[in-house]
Every structure is written in C-alpha cells, then in structure tokens.
N, C-alpha and C positions, 0 to 999 in steps of 0.2 A: 546436247547439254540439257540437264534437267532443271526445271524451274524450282527455285527454293525461296520461300517467303520468310524474311527475318523479322521478328518482332521482339521488343524488349518488354518484359513484365516482371512483376514481383511474384516469383514463382509460388511462394508459400501462400499468398493472398489468392492467387488464381486457383491453387489447389482447394482452398477453403470454399470459395465461391462455386467452383465446379461441383464439388461434393453436394453443396447445398441445392444446386439446380438439379442434380441427379435425384435427390430426395424429393423435391417438388414434383418432377415429372413422374416419379414412382407414385407419389401420394395422389396424383391426378388419374391414376389408372393406366399410365403408359408402361410399355415394355421397354426399359431403358437399354436393354441388349439387343434390340433389333437394329438392323443396319442403318436406318435412316437417323437413329438417335444416338449411335455409339459415340460420336464426338460432339453431339450438341452440347452437353454441359460444359465442355471446355470452350467451345466456340462462344456460348452465351456468357461465360465468365470473362473472356477476353473483350467481347463486345461491351459489356457492363463497365469494364475498367476504362475503356476508351471513352464511353459516354459520360463517365463521371470524372474524366481527367482534368476537368477545370479545377478541382480542389488543389492539384499540385501547381497551379498556375497563380502568379501574383499580378493581377490586372493593373494595380497602380504601378508596379515596376515596368510592366509592358508599355504603359502610357509614357512614363518618364524616360524610357529608352530612346525616345525619338522626338524630344521637344526642342524647338527652335525658336529663336527670338526673331520676331517679324512684326512689322507695324501695320499689318492688315487688320482692319477693324470691321469688316463686313462679314455676313453670315456664311459660315462654311457648312455644306451639307453633304452627308454621305447617305444615300438612301438604298433601299431594296437590298440590305445586307442579309443574306440567308441565315436563318437560325435553326438549330434542332435541339430540344432538350427533353427531359423526361419530368413529367408531372410527379411531384413527390407523394401525391395521395394514392396513385394507382400504379406508378412506375410505367405509365404508357407515354408515348411520345406526344409532344406538341411541336409544331413547326410553322415557320412563317418568315416574316421580314421585320428588320429593325430599320428605322430611319432616325438618323442622328444629325443634329446641327449645334453648332456653338458659335459664339461671336468672340473672337480673340481680343485679349486684353494684353497685347504685347508678346504673346506666345502662341504658336501653332504646333500641331503634332502631325507626324507622318500619317497619312490617311489610312494605310493598312492598319495601323494600331487601333483605330476605332472598331474595325471588324474583329481584330484579335480580342479586344476587350469583351465584345459580345460573345465570342466563343468561350472565353474563359469563365464567364458567368453562366452561360447556357449549358455547358457540359457539367452540370451539377444537378442534383435533385432540386426542382424549382417549382415555383409558382409564377405566373407571368407578371403579376403585380410586383413582386419583390425584384424579379429580374430587370424590370424597367427602371426601378429606382436604384438599383446597384449600378447599372451602367451610367446612369446620370451622375450619381455621387462620385463615381471614379473619375469621370472627366472633369467635373467641377473641382475636385481636389487636386488633380494633376496640373490642370492649366489655370485655375482661377479666372476663368473667362467672364466676359460681361453677361453671359447666359448660356444655358444649355437646354436643349429640347430633345426628348426621346419619345418616339412612338413605336409601339410594337404591335403588329397584327399577326394573329396565329390561329391555327386550327388545332383543336385538342382531340386526340383519339379517345380520351376517356369520355367524351361527349358524343363521338362519332360511332365507336365500336361497341359501346355498352351503355348502360343507363338510359338517358333520354334518346339516344341514337339519332341526333340531328346532324345530317351530313354536310349541310351548307353553312353552318354557324361559324362566324369568325369573331374572335375576341380581340378588342383593341384596347390597349392601355397607353396612358401618356403621363409624362412628368415634364415640368418646365421650372427653370430657375431664372433669376435675374430679368434681362430685357424681354425674355419670352413670356413673362407674366403680363406684358402689355399686349393688349388685344391686337393691335396693328402688327406687331412683330410676329406674334404667334400665327395670325392669319397669313402672313407672308410665307412663313414655314409650311403651314398646311397646304397652301396653294402650290408651292414648289414641289413638295413630295407627292402631290396628287397629279401634277402635270406629266404628260408623256412627251419626251423629246422626239422630234421627227428625224 
C-alpha cells in the first residue's frame, strides 16, 4: 500500500504563492529546474499557508467554546506553551514559550484553549510585543477574570542568522492586568513559572 498524504489548501492561492517563490529563487540566481528545487516553490507555498493559518482562526471564539462556571478564585497557570511564529519584518521564525495565568472571577476555561489561543495568534506575521498583548486581551475579554498575566520568552532567527548574529539572545515580553498589577501577585506568578517541578 502506497503512502498518500492528504492536505487541504486554497488551490488558487497556493498557485500564486508557488509562482512567487519560483520567481524569488530565480532572482536569487538559483536554477529552479534542478532536481532539488523542482517542488520547492509548492512546498514553500504550503508551508507559508500553514504558518499563517492563524488568520483563519477566531481566538475569542476558541476561548468561548469551553468556558465553565466555577467558583475557583485562585491563580491558574499554564506554562511552557511552545510557540512558533514569523517575524513580520524579515519573515524569519521566532520561537519559544508562553506562560499564561489568570485569576478566575466565576468562570474558568478548558486549559487546552489557552494553548490554542497562543497558536491562533502566533500563526500570523507577528512581532512578539503585539503577540503578548493579543493573548492577554483575548483571555481578558473572554473570561473577565480578576487578572491576567502573559510572559513570552523567544529566540528570533532574524537576530541569530543575520544582522547582529547573536546566537544566545532571548527576548522576554510581559503584560499584566488586574490583580497581577500588584507586586505580590506578580511575584508569585514569576516565581511559579520559574520553578521546576521535581
């Protein structure tokens, strides 16, 4: 039995992006007819569609799809959420981890939805600063909690592969609302996401 991979794409868009990639490769001096590059424009077009698939997602609806009434009023944290995105300035990847916390105000959300919200915003052309705020605002709007905290740590290939070429630099962004604007609550959150569980 032969392996067959099935994917769904907007074929007219794939064709346009594929042709553009072929033009780019040719403009860079490559022979687009050599064996290794024959299918590269199409593969790159499909990859770019996947990496920008967040535009077709509605993060707020994702959050609202799993909201439950619960009287829990202590901090809820999901940390080390892997994220991959594309820097909108160079179309190079940045990747890292998101740490999210909220303090419920009568409503909680299914934990996987927090990771899905990160995916829906990160699979767009982004800057890390905006991504951090978008995740925070979405959670705040969906749950109206007593507070939200978002910290993102990421490495940017636009700094590592080109330009300043600093291999070990990590960019950290943060945003806080409500109770997390108080130093004691914020410190508790920072200590918890920094701790390693045995």
